[in-house]
All heavy atoms as an XYZ file, in Angstrom:
922
protein
N      93.236     80.618    104.759
C      93.317     80.541    103.286
C      94.700     81.015    102.939
O      95.159     82.065    103.265
C      92.229     81.447    102.698
C      92.361     81.574    101.234
S      90.954     82.614    100.604
C      90.052     81.361     99.789
N      95.455     80.251    102.174
C      96.818     80.586    101.816
C      96.955     81.915    101.068
O      97.952     82.601    101.216
C      97.262     79.424    100.890
C      96.451     78.285    101.352
C      95.119     78.860    101.713
N      95.914     82.308    100.260
C      96.081     83.563     99.549
C      95.990     84.772    100.481
O      96.658     85.786    100.236
C      95.010     83.737     98.450
C      95.131     82.558     97.401
S      96.842     82.253     96.838
C      97.114     83.689     95.816
N      95.236     84.623    101.585
C      95.253     85.728    102.566
C      96.612     85.824    103.182
O      97.110     86.907    103.468
C      94.191     85.408    103.623
C      92.809     85.525    103.130
O      92.562     86.294    102.196
O      91.892     84.833    103.704
N      97.290     84.693    103.444
C      98.616     84.690    104.020
C      99.570     85.294    102.995
O     100.459     86.095    103.413
C      99.032     83.297    104.432
C     100.370     83.246    105.208
C     100.272     83.956    106.493
C     100.838     81.817    105.351
N      99.410     85.005    101.731
C     100.317     85.633    100.727
C     100.173     87.111    100.743
O     101.127     87.874    100.689
C      99.969     85.050     99.356
C     100.844     85.553     98.226
C     102.312     85.141     98.447
C     100.344     84.956     96.900
N      98.955     87.625    100.855
C      98.739     89.070    100.919
C      99.349     89.690    102.173
O      99.951     90.792    102.184
C      97.274     89.388    100.861
C      96.628     89.141     99.482
C      95.142     89.516     99.491
C      95.094     90.991     99.322
N      93.790     91.499     98.961
N      99.272     88.983    103.251
C      99.882     89.428    104.520
C     101.387     89.437    104.373
O     101.988     90.386    104.843
C      99.450     88.445    105.628
C     100.019     88.848    106.987
C      99.656     87.803    108.081
O      98.758     87.058    107.958
N     100.438     87.785    109.112
N     101.942     88.447    103.736
C     103.389     88.436    103.558
C     103.815     89.610    102.677
O     104.809     90.189    102.942
C     103.838     87.058    102.878
C     103.556     85.943    103.884
C     105.252     87.099    102.406
C     103.627     84.545    103.206
N     103.044     89.872    101.658
C     103.398     90.974    100.699
C     103.337     92.297    101.438
O     104.119     93.232    101.109
C     102.407     90.996     99.539
N     102.565     92.465    102.443
C     102.446     93.684    103.199
C     103.436     93.759    104.317
O     103.519     94.801    105.008
C     101.041     93.827    103.746
N     104.202     92.704    104.546
C     105.189     92.672    105.656
C     106.546     92.893    105.195
O     106.926     92.751    104.058
C     105.069     91.264    106.320
O     103.788     91.009    106.808
N     107.397     93.199    106.191
C     108.821     93.282    105.858
C     109.457     91.923    106.032
O     109.221     91.191    106.942
C     109.442     94.197    106.931
C     110.863     94.532    106.671
C     111.366     95.514    107.689
N     112.576     96.124    107.191
C     113.179     97.123    107.703
N     112.636     97.657    108.761
N     114.283     97.629    107.160
N     110.191     91.525    104.936
C     110.706     90.178    104.859
C     112.101     90.114    105.424
O     112.816     91.090    105.358
C     110.709     89.684    103.416
C     109.293     89.578    102.756
C     109.423     89.198    101.314
C     108.465     88.568    103.519
N     112.496     89.015    106.008
C     111.805     87.766    106.197
C     110.757     87.913    107.275
O     110.883     88.699    108.205
C     112.886     86.809    106.550
C     113.958     87.643    107.130
C     113.851     88.920    106.536
N     109.696     87.081    107.203
C     108.670     87.046    108.209
C     108.528     85.627    108.740
O     108.644     84.713    107.929
C     107.312     87.619    107.632
C     106.791     86.794    106.489
C     106.284     87.792    108.685
N     108.289     85.463    110.020
C     108.121     84.175    110.619
C     106.691     83.923    111.052
O     105.997     84.826    111.461
C     109.024     84.076    111.818
O     110.396     84.142    111.490
N     106.322     82.643    110.969
C     104.978     82.166    111.400
C     105.112     81.059    112.363
O     105.941     80.162    112.096
C     104.097     81.780    110.181
C     103.885     82.916    109.219
C     104.603     83.005    108.057
C     102.958     83.857    109.482
C     104.429     84.064    107.178
C     102.765     84.945    108.607
C     103.494     85.019    107.462
N     104.393     81.044    113.420
C     104.544     80.028    114.483
C     103.345     79.140    114.739
O     103.475     78.050    115.227
C     104.932     80.709    115.770
C     106.223     81.479    115.706
C     106.804     81.813    117.019
N     107.977     82.668    116.899
C     109.157     82.131    116.581
N     109.358     80.901    116.311
N     110.184     82.996    116.506
N     102.165     79.577    114.283
C     100.978     78.668    114.533
C     100.951     77.617    113.498
O     101.409     77.778    112.360
C      99.659     79.512    114.467
O      99.506     79.983    113.153
C      99.674     80.714    115.419
N     100.445     76.434    113.881
C     100.366     75.284    112.978
C      99.600     75.648    111.654
O      99.983     75.265    110.572
C      99.665     74.209    113.747
C      99.932     74.553    115.139
C      99.994     76.052    115.239
N      98.532     76.478    111.804
C      97.738     76.822    110.557
C      98.629     77.686    109.654
O      98.641     77.416    108.417
C      96.563     77.604    111.025
C      95.685     78.074    109.863
C      94.467     78.858    110.330
C      93.695     79.287    109.120
N      93.296     80.695    109.113
N      99.304     78.655    110.200
C     100.137     79.519    109.316
C     101.313     78.797    108.753
O     101.661     78.952    107.564
C     100.680     80.723    110.181
C      99.576     81.701    110.520
C     100.136     82.791    111.461
O     101.038     82.531    112.241
O      99.610     83.895    111.402
N     101.894     77.851    109.496
C     102.980     77.085    108.986
C     102.533     76.200    107.814
O     103.191     76.070    106.819
C     103.629     76.228    110.109
C     104.343     77.152    111.120
C     104.597     75.229    109.536
C     104.789     76.454    112.381
N     101.339     75.570    107.986
C     100.772     74.762    106.941
C     100.493     75.568    105.673
O     100.767     75.173    104.624
C      99.527     74.046    107.408
C      99.071     73.015    106.435
O      99.823     72.257    105.866
N      97.731     72.995    106.207
N      99.975     76.803    105.848
C      99.667     77.660    104.746
C     100.921     78.129    103.973
O     101.002     78.215    102.822
C      98.800     78.855    105.158
C      97.395     78.486    105.515
C      96.521     79.622    105.986
O      97.059     80.746    106.091
O      95.356     79.406    106.231
N     101.932     78.419    104.800
C     103.256     78.784    104.206
C     103.812     77.602    103.457
O     104.390     77.744    102.372
C     104.191     79.243    105.318
N     103.599     76.373    103.942
C     104.091     75.174    103.200
C     103.351     75.105    101.877
O     103.973     74.791    100.844
C     103.821     73.971    104.053
C     104.295     72.620    103.429
C     104.046     71.458    104.228
N     105.067     71.383    105.348
C     104.806     71.540    106.602
N     103.579     71.690    107.027
N     105.781     71.500    107.516
N     102.042     75.317    101.882
C     101.290     75.274    100.651
C     101.761     76.328     99.618
O     101.915     76.040     98.454
C      99.743     75.450    100.929
C      99.246     74.204    101.686
C      98.938     75.634     99.644
C      97.869     74.436    102.323
N     102.017     77.539    100.117
C     102.530     78.618     99.239
C     103.861     78.242     98.680
O     104.133     78.496     97.545
C     102.604     79.915    100.018
C     101.288     80.570    100.383
C     101.506     81.824    101.322
C     100.475     80.952     99.163
N     104.706     77.604     99.486
C     106.026     77.207     98.994
C     105.850     76.076     97.925
O     106.568     76.126     96.900
C     106.910     76.744    100.131
C     108.303     76.370     99.658
C     109.217     75.898    100.747
N     108.766     74.579    101.152
C     109.363     73.793    102.034
N     110.420     74.269    102.692
N     108.901     72.626    102.358
N     105.028     75.156     98.217
C     104.806     74.011     97.245
C     104.247     74.553     95.928
O     104.529     73.965     94.867
C     103.912     72.976     97.878
C     104.550     72.177     98.968
C     103.636     71.218     99.673
O     102.403     71.369     99.592
N     104.205     70.313    100.399
N     103.473     75.601     96.011
C     102.864     76.218     94.750
C     103.896     77.080     94.037
O     103.645     77.542     92.975
C     101.646     76.995     95.146
N     105.036     77.285     94.645
C     106.047     78.081     94.025
C     105.822     79.586     94.116
O     106.378     80.390     93.374
N     104.994     80.033     95.099
C     104.673     81.401     95.251
C     105.618     82.156     96.236
O     105.703     83.370     96.175
C     103.240     81.600     95.754
C     102.142     80.922     94.824
C     100.790     81.103     95.473
C     102.200     81.474     93.438
N     106.289     81.368     97.127
C     107.184     82.004     98.089
C     108.400     81.095     98.195
O     108.404     79.903     97.877
C     106.582     82.213     99.472
C     105.389     83.182     99.432
C     106.175     80.893    100.103
N     109.470     81.749     98.707
C     110.675     80.995     99.118
C     110.678     81.018    100.624
O     110.657     82.049    101.299
C     111.999     81.611     98.597
C     111.950     81.674     97.084
C     113.216     80.946     99.141
C     113.061     82.459     96.436
N     110.584     79.808    101.204
C     110.377     79.699    102.669
C     111.232     78.543    103.283
O     111.482     77.578    102.600
C     108.931     79.505    103.018
N     111.625     78.789    104.504
C     112.285     77.754    105.304
C     111.242     77.204    106.244
O     110.788     77.847    107.116
C     113.493     78.310    106.066
C     114.598     78.898    105.295
C     115.611     79.642    106.179
C     115.260     77.903    104.382
N     110.874     75.915    106.021
C     109.873     75.304    106.867
C     110.462     74.009    107.437
O     110.835     73.139    106.668
C     108.595     75.002    106.089
C     108.090     76.314    105.493
C     107.509     74.304    106.903
C     106.875     76.176    104.555
N     110.588     73.977    108.751
C     111.199     72.719    109.364
C     110.267     71.545    109.197
O     109.106     71.633    109.086
C     111.385     73.111    110.798
C     110.412     74.254    111.055
C     110.241     74.917    109.761
N     110.912     70.376    109.140
C     110.143     69.094    109.028
C     109.399     68.882    110.367
O     109.847     69.353    111.444
C     111.089     67.946    108.771
N     108.294     68.207    110.320
C     107.588     67.853    111.551
C     108.491     67.016    112.467
O     109.423     66.369    112.035
C     106.397     67.028    111.103
C     106.225     67.364    109.643
C     107.590     67.679    109.148
N     108.155     67.092    113.786
C     109.008     66.336    114.752
C     108.942     64.838    114.509
O     109.946     64.140    114.743
C     108.530     66.686    116.161
N     107.776     64.301    114.121
C     107.662     62.878    113.867
C     107.397     62.751    112.339
O     106.233     62.801    111.906
C     106.535     62.340    114.627
C     106.379     60.809    114.491
O     107.203     60.236    113.673
O     105.502     60.211    115.131
N     108.428     62.506    111.480
C     108.211     62.443    110.054
C     107.349     61.306    109.602
O     106.762     61.411    108.539
C     109.642     62.307    109.463
C     110.521     61.909    110.643
C     109.771     62.300    111.881
N     107.249     60.216    110.323
C     106.380     59.095    109.913
C     104.900     59.474    110.002
O     104.082     59.093    109.221
C     106.678     57.824    110.724
C     108.126     57.251    110.511
C     108.300     56.083    111.437
C     108.277     56.805    109.061
N     104.541     60.246    111.010
C     103.164     60.676    111.200
C     102.895     62.024    110.676
O     101.741     62.489    110.664
C     102.798     60.641    112.721
C     102.830     59.261    113.352
C     102.460     59.376    114.817
C     102.550     57.972    115.423
N     102.221     58.032    116.865
N     103.942     62.714    110.228
C     103.839     64.081    109.825
C     103.166     64.942    110.871
O     102.266     65.747    110.594
C     103.151     64.212    108.466
C     103.872     63.541    107.300
C     103.020     63.602    106.032
C     105.215     64.164    107.058
N     103.561     64.738    112.115
C     102.908     65.407    113.199
C     103.981     65.868    114.152
O     105.123     65.544    114.067
C     101.915     64.533    113.920
N     103.582     66.675    115.157
C     104.492     67.178    116.152
C     104.615     68.709    116.013
O     104.167     69.261    115.044
N     105.227     69.296    117.019
C     105.321     70.732    117.016
C     106.448     71.191    116.072
O     107.509     70.573    116.107
C     105.520     71.274    118.421
O     106.756     70.890    118.897
N     106.180     72.150    115.250
C     107.194     72.780    114.398
C     107.499     74.149    115.013
O     106.560     74.894    115.320
C     106.679     72.905    112.958
C     106.255     71.598    112.370
C     105.490     71.735    111.115
O     104.268     71.898    111.225
O     106.101     71.701    110.028
N     108.764     74.496    115.168
C     109.070     75.771    115.860
C     108.598     76.994    115.063
O     107.921     77.824    115.629
C     110.617     75.769    115.972
C     111.104     74.643    115.113
C     109.935     73.779    114.813
N     108.911     77.095    113.798
C     108.400     78.241    113.020
C     108.747     78.032    111.543
O     109.645     77.266    111.161
C     109.131     79.506    113.497
N     108.022     78.756    110.720
C     108.267     78.769    109.293
C     108.741     80.218    108.990
O     108.152     81.179    109.544
C     107.034     78.441    108.490
N     109.755     80.324    108.172
C     110.236     81.658    107.828
C     110.136     81.867    106.306
O     110.760     81.149    105.575
C     111.665     81.812    108.321
C     112.172     83.257    108.167
C     113.517     83.410    108.793
O     114.401     82.498    108.703
N     113.849     84.523    109.396
N     109.394     82.900    105.918
C     109.272     83.197    104.513
C     110.324     84.274    104.145
O     110.366     85.309    104.831
C     107.832     83.748    104.196
C     107.747     84.178    102.679
C     106.773     82.672    104.487
N     111.146     83.945    103.239
C     112.316     84.808    102.828
C     111.921     85.782    101.738
O     112.417     86.928    101.732
C     113.487     83.975    102.398
C     113.944     82.926    103.466
C     115.058     82.059    102.883
C     114.339     83.589    104.745
N     111.077     85.318    100.764
C     110.832     86.157     99.599
C     109.546     85.686     98.903
O     109.150     84.503     99.099
C     111.944     86.135     98.606
N     108.980     86.538     98.141
C     107.810     86.204     97.256
C     108.415     86.013     95.862
O     109.138     86.900     95.392
C     106.748     87.284     97.230
C     106.184     87.446     98.682
C     105.631     86.937     96.286
C     105.215     88.589     98.817
N     108.119     84.953     95.211
C     108.632     84.684     93.857
C     107.890     85.552     92.848
O     106.849     86.209     93.089
C     108.480     83.224     93.509
O     107.084     82.912     93.450
C     109.176     82.293     94.520
N     108.414     85.524     91.613
C     107.817     86.280     90.525
C     106.367     85.699     90.309
O     105.446     86.402     90.052
C     108.584     86.170     89.211
C     108.082     86.934     88.095
C     108.126     88.429     88.328
O     109.006     88.901     89.042
O     107.230     89.087     87.830
N     106.287     84.377     90.385
C     104.945     83.780     90.214
C     103.976     84.216     91.306
O     102.799     84.494     91.123
C     105.144     82.226     90.292
C     103.832     81.429     90.081
C     104.097     79.935     90.102
C     102.843     79.177     89.982
N     103.104     77.738     90.076
N     104.509     84.363     92.523
C     103.726     84.924     93.700
C     103.291     86.324     93.432
O     102.113     86.671     93.722
N     104.146     87.148     92.904
C     103.763     88.536     92.602
C     102.710     88.601     91.512
O     101.764     89.415     91.543
C     104.997     89.347     92.182
C     106.038     89.427     93.322
C     106.536     90.771     93.534
N     107.459     90.788     94.691
C     107.127     91.102     95.878
N     105.890     91.497     96.136
N     107.991     91.117     96.869
N     102.807     87.748     90.513
C     101.864     87.667     89.461
C     100.490     87.275     90.015
O      99.429     87.822     89.641
C     102.258     86.702     88.342
C     103.387     87.204     87.489
C     103.940     86.154     86.578
O     103.419     84.998     86.556
O     104.937     86.456     85.918
N     100.489     86.288     90.943
C      99.251     85.882     91.570
C      98.594     86.977     92.425
O      97.398     87.142     92.412
C      99.539     84.631     92.389
C      98.274     83.932     92.916
C      97.433     83.330     91.805
O      97.942     83.049     90.728
O      96.216     83.128     92.074
N      99.459     87.739     93.129
C      98.970     88.839     93.959
C      98.297     89.912     93.054
O      97.274     90.442     93.420
C     100.081     89.504     94.720
C     100.521     88.818     96.036
C     101.811     89.374     96.519
C      99.437     88.945     97.056
N      98.851     90.147     91.905
C      98.282     91.151     90.994
C      96.998     90.644     90.383
O      96.123     91.417     90.080
C      99.320     91.466     89.877
N      96.879     89.379     90.283
C      95.663     88.746     89.637
C      94.459     88.738     90.593
O      93.360     88.932     90.218
C      96.006     87.350     89.153
C      94.919     86.725     88.297
C      95.260     85.313     87.885
N      95.256     84.391     89.004
C      94.133     83.893     89.610
N      92.962     84.270     89.152
N      94.280     83.029     90.587
N      94.727     88.425     91.864
C      93.617     88.259     92.783
C      93.108     89.567     93.314
O      93.875     90.518     93.465
C      93.969     87.314     93.968
C      95.138     87.867     94.785
C      94.280     85.928     93.501
C      95.471     87.145     96.015
N      91.806     89.626     93.571
C      91.206     90.780     94.168
C      90.043     90.356     94.936
O      89.263     89.497     94.457
C      90.810     91.830     93.110
C      90.525     93.194     93.669
C      90.300     94.172     92.564
N      89.053     93.898     91.896
C      88.697     94.313     90.748
N      89.555     94.967     90.012
N      87.578     94.002     90.191
N      89.849     90.873     96.158
C      88.746     90.493     96.972
C      87.592     91.515     96.894
O      87.837     92.685     96.603
C      89.205     90.338     98.415
C      90.127     89.143     98.603
C      91.515     89.355     98.697
C      89.606     87.881     98.746
C      92.331     88.269     98.823
C      90.460     86.809     98.880
C      91.804     86.950     98.951
O      92.663     85.933     99.114
N      86.372     91.106     97.159
C      85.254     92.058     97.139
C      85.515     93.240     98.092
O      85.990     93.049     99.171
C      84.066     91.211     97.644
C      84.450     89.805     97.400
C      85.946     89.738     97.517
N      85.201     94.394     97.579
C      85.408     95.614     98.398
C      86.735     96.273     98.140
O      86.975     97.406     98.555
N      87.673     95.611     97.505
C      88.934     96.163     97.209
C      88.904     97.045     95.945
O      88.192     96.667     94.991
C      90.029     95.109     97.006
C      90.561     94.522     98.257
C      91.719     93.554     97.951
O      91.928     93.126     96.799
O      92.404     93.235     98.884
N      89.622     98.099     95.919
C      89.636     98.933     94.744
C      90.620     98.243     93.686
O      91.611     97.678     94.096
C      90.131    100.337     95.057
C      89.234    101.147     96.002
C      89.877    102.445     96.370
C      87.935    101.389     95.307
N      90.292     98.377     92.426
C      91.185     97.814     91.427
C      92.518     98.587     91.515
O      92.552     99.772     91.799
C      90.430     98.040     90.124
C      89.412     99.062     90.384
C      89.143     98.988     91.859
N      93.571     97.852     91.166
C      94.931     98.450     91.169
C      94.979     99.505     90.053
O      94.562     99.225     88.901
C      96.021     97.455     91.019
C      96.115     96.524     92.193
C      97.246     95.486     92.033
O      97.727     95.325     90.892
N      97.583     94.868     93.080
N      95.578    100.628     90.303
C      95.746    101.656     89.299
C      96.892    101.258     88.387
O      97.962    101.011     88.828
C      96.048    103.013     89.959
C      94.970    103.531     90.816
C      93.770    103.961     90.059
O      93.906    104.399     88.890
N      92.589    103.839     90.563
N      96.563    101.170     87.126
C      97.650    100.843     86.188
C      98.331    102.145     85.759
O      97.752    103.189     85.692
C      97.065    100.182     84.904
O      96.240    101.095     84.275
N      99.678    102.031     85.580
C     100.377    103.218     85.211
C     100.045    103.517     83.758
O     100.071    102.749     82.883
C     101.900    102.943     85.322
C     102.308    102.723     86.750
C     103.811    102.614     86.866
C     104.229    102.443     88.297
N     105.672    102.286     88.457
N      99.717    104.811     83.552
C      99.331    105.294     82.248
C     100.600    105.445     81.416
O     101.570    106.070     81.783
C      98.688    106.636     82.402
C      98.040    107.128     81.100
C      97.227    108.341     81.378
N      96.882    108.898     80.118
C      96.471    110.142     79.983
N      96.357    110.879     80.983
N      96.135    110.594     78.789
N     100.579    104.858     80.268
C     101.698    104.951     79.326
C     101.606    106.185     78.511
O     100.540    106.653     78.153
C     101.744    103.706     78.432
C     101.932    102.427     79.284
C     102.383    101.344     78.476
N     103.733    101.628     78.060
C     104.687    100.782     78.065
N     104.463     99.545     78.354
N     105.881    101.076     77.668
N     102.789    106.730     78.204
C     102.803    107.969     77.403
C     102.492    107.616     75.993
O     103.097    106.712     75.377
C     104.174    108.592     77.544
C     104.275    109.990     77.039
N     103.202    110.665     76.534
C     105.276    110.842     77.046
C     103.584    111.890     76.177
N     104.838    112.005     76.474
N     101.604    108.310     75.381
C     101.122    108.011     74.029
C     101.961    108.722     72.972
O     101.504    108.765     71.833
C      99.667    108.389     73.874
N     103.036    109.274     73.289
C     103.913    109.941     72.330
C     103.516    111.404     72.171
O     102.626    111.904     72.864
N     104.131    112.143     71.286
C     103.908    113.518     71.138
C     102.483    113.863     70.681
O     101.858    114.788     71.207
C     104.846    114.114     70.064
C     104.772    115.640     69.835
C     105.085    116.383     71.110
C     105.730    116.047     68.809
N     101.955    113.028     69.795
C     100.587    113.262     69.343
C      99.561    113.103     70.530
O      98.729    113.930     70.685
C     100.233    112.278     68.225
C      98.949    112.571     67.536
C      98.721    111.636     66.401
C      97.427    111.907     65.639
N      97.198    111.062     64.531
N      99.776    112.114     71.345
C      98.846    111.982     72.499
C      99.096    113.030     73.527
O      98.156    113.547     74.114
N     100.387    113.477     73.726
C     100.669    114.532     74.630
C     100.003    115.827     74.271
O      99.495    116.582     75.041
C     102.178    114.649     74.740
C     102.669    115.573     75.789
C     102.617    115.524     77.075
C     103.371    116.833     75.502
N     103.197    116.555     77.700
C     103.624    117.392     76.700
C     103.751    117.497     74.325
C     104.328    118.597     76.845
C     104.395    118.663     74.445
C     104.656    119.240     75.677
N     100.082    116.109     72.956
C      99.483    117.379     72.463
C      97.977    117.342     72.573
O      97.385    118.413     72.700
C      99.905    117.605     71.036
C     101.351    117.964     70.769
C     101.638    118.052     69.309
C     101.734    119.242     71.485
N      97.408    116.188     72.476
C      95.971    116.137     72.512
C      95.346    116.112     73.907
O      94.160    116.155     74.051
N      96.202    116.143     74.931
C      95.696    116.128     76.280
C      95.024    117.419     76.656
O      95.335    118.442     76.046
C      96.775    115.836     77.307
C      97.203    114.400     77.242
C      98.260    114.027     78.291
O      98.702    114.931     79.048
O      98.657    112.863     78.344
N      94.118    117.423     77.613
C      93.331    118.570     77.899
C      94.148    119.752     78.501
O      93.812    120.887     78.369
C      92.285    118.217     78.982
C      91.180    117.330     78.428
C      90.130    117.031     79.410
C      89.094    116.128     78.813
N      88.032    115.831     79.757
N      95.295    119.449     79.092
C      96.040    120.502     79.703
C      96.557    121.544     78.661
O      96.817    122.683     79.032
C      97.199    119.982     80.499
C      98.290    119.429     79.694
C      99.445    119.005     80.599
N      99.599    117.544     80.414
C     100.489    116.832     80.892
N     101.367    117.389     81.707
N     100.615    115.544     80.665
N      96.721    121.147     77.444
C      97.144    122.112     76.383
C      96.034    122.494     75.432
O      96.193    123.468     74.682
C      98.303    121.559     75.628
C      99.546    121.283     76.382
C      99.947    120.008     76.754
C     100.239    122.391     76.892
C     101.077    119.826     77.484
C     101.379    122.174     77.650
C     101.807    120.889     77.976
N      94.983    121.739     75.441
C      93.895    122.040     74.553
C      94.357    122.004     73.103
O      95.277    121.231     72.785
N      93.678    122.803     72.258
C      94.047    122.766     70.824
C      95.028    123.855     70.447
O      95.373    123.966     69.306
C      92.752    122.869     70.032
C      91.862    121.692     70.206
N      92.148    120.436     69.679
C      90.721    121.536     70.867
C      91.234    119.614     70.043
N      90.338    120.236     70.764
N      95.458    124.730     71.400
C      96.305    125.804     71.112
C      97.614    125.350     70.477
O      98.069    125.896     69.509
C      96.516    126.680     72.325
N      98.226    124.367     71.125
C      99.508    123.853     70.615
C      99.371    123.209     69.227
O     100.215    123.280     68.432
C     100.181    122.901     71.584
C     101.103    123.542     72.595
C     101.647    122.480     73.541
C     102.285    124.278     71.914
N      98.247    122.510     69.092
C      98.061    121.820     67.805
C      97.914    122.810     66.673
O      98.277    122.568     65.586
C      96.804    120.955     67.895
C      97.034    119.719     68.765
C      95.745    118.869     68.941
O      94.691    119.368     68.686
N      95.929    117.686     69.391
N      97.370    124.026     67.027
C      97.212    125.005     65.961
C      98.517    125.658     65.631
O      98.813    126.098     64.489
C      96.205    125.996     66.374
C      94.791    125.449     66.437
C      93.814    126.435     67.091
O      94.142    127.513     67.438
N      92.542    126.023     67.080
N      99.422    125.808     66.621
C     100.688    126.457     66.427
C     101.685    125.552     65.615
O     102.374    126.019     64.726
C     101.306    126.795     67.827
C     102.755    127.328     67.616
C     100.499    127.847     68.510
N     101.672    124.286     65.941
C     102.599    123.331     65.269
C     102.017    123.027     63.911
O     100.894    122.738     63.743
C     102.753    122.078     66.094
C     103.428    122.266     67.395
C     103.456    120.980     68.222
C     104.867    122.787     67.289
N     102.899    123.041     62.863
C     102.394    122.665     61.549
C     101.953    121.245     61.456
O     102.582    120.315     62.089
C     103.569    122.960     60.616
C     104.804    122.859     61.515
C     104.338    123.258     62.906
N     100.961    120.941     60.640
C     100.446    119.590     60.459
C     101.521    118.827     59.608
O     102.079    119.387     58.669
C      99.108    119.579     59.760
N     101.755    117.649     59.965
C     102.710    116.795     59.231
C     101.959    116.018     58.186
O     100.957    115.411     58.401
C     103.368    115.816     60.274
C     104.481    115.029     59.664
C     105.162    114.235     60.709
N     106.132    113.404     60.140
C     106.815    112.432     60.749
N     106.530    112.307     62.024
N     107.715    111.750     60.172
N     102.518    116.063     56.976
C     101.869    115.319     55.878
C     102.217    113.839     55.988
O     103.090    113.423     56.718
C     102.388    115.837     54.524
O     103.734    115.548     54.380
N     101.471    113.022     55.289
C     101.700    111.554     55.333
C     103.054    111.195     54.807
O     103.719    110.307     55.348
C     100.632    110.855     54.550
C      99.286    110.895     55.171
C      98.366    109.940     54.405
N      97.061    110.034     54.995
C      96.587    109.255     55.966
N      97.335    108.375     56.511
N      95.378    109.373     56.458
N     103.539    111.866     53.814
C     104.868    111.552     53.273
C     105.819    112.633     53.727
O     105.772    113.745     53.281
C     104.777    111.552     51.725
C     106.076    111.093     51.096
O     106.958    110.571     51.856
O     106.192    111.044     49.918
N     106.681    112.276     54.637
C     107.544    113.256     55.222
C     108.878    113.424     54.453
O     109.689    114.238     54.772
C     107.895    112.921     56.672
O     108.489    111.616     56.747
N     109.047    112.598     53.415
C     110.228    112.771     52.561
C     110.174    114.039     51.719
O     109.065    114.403     51.212
C     110.450    111.547     51.682
C     110.685    110.282     52.474
C     110.744    109.093     51.543
N     109.354    108.965     50.926
C     109.009    108.051     50.001
N     109.981    107.326     49.516
N     107.832    107.995     49.553
N     111.263    114.685     51.549
C     111.271    115.887     50.677
C     110.899    115.446     49.200
O     111.310    114.446     48.746
C     112.663    116.461     50.784
C     113.516    115.404     51.335
C     112.614    114.469     52.066
N     110.095    116.322     48.597
C     109.753    115.995     47.203
C     110.923    116.255     46.272
O     111.673    117.171     46.494
C     108.503    116.834     46.784
O     108.878    118.181     46.891
N     111.052    115.381     45.346
C     112.211    115.516     44.388
C     111.647    116.053     43.097
O     110.700    115.481     42.550
C     112.871    114.165     44.186
C     113.496    113.614     45.449
C     114.064    112.196     45.228
O     113.856    111.644     44.156
N     114.733    111.671     46.203
N     112.293    117.085     42.606
C     111.806    117.679     41.371
C     112.337    116.881     40.148
O     113.346    116.206     40.224
N     111.637    116.913     39.066
C     112.081    116.163     37.888
C     113.000    116.938     37.017
O     113.256    117.897     36.754
C     110.830    115.766     37.051
C     109.989    114.760     37.745
C     108.705    114.542     36.918
C     110.670    113.458     37.989
């Protein structure tokens, strides 16, 4: 299955070479789908599209390939941990590590932060 090969490529140090006909064919499919950049030699007999091919070499995974890797997940795999974004000062103050002590120390901000102008 080409997606298994894509996961194998992602876990490998690039460039990576494949020599079996099955792996070469899967690398060709990944290249045609735009998921990898690969050097794949033409078959020995181009009219029959047959013959021994020495090796396919995958040079890189494209952005589209990385997006596909992030999208696919197999049964039994844990979901990828998303990086938690910082919610700003208000969210930071509300986290459990500080509790409500800091919120009580800091003055509450009114809705209108502009200084009031006297008449």
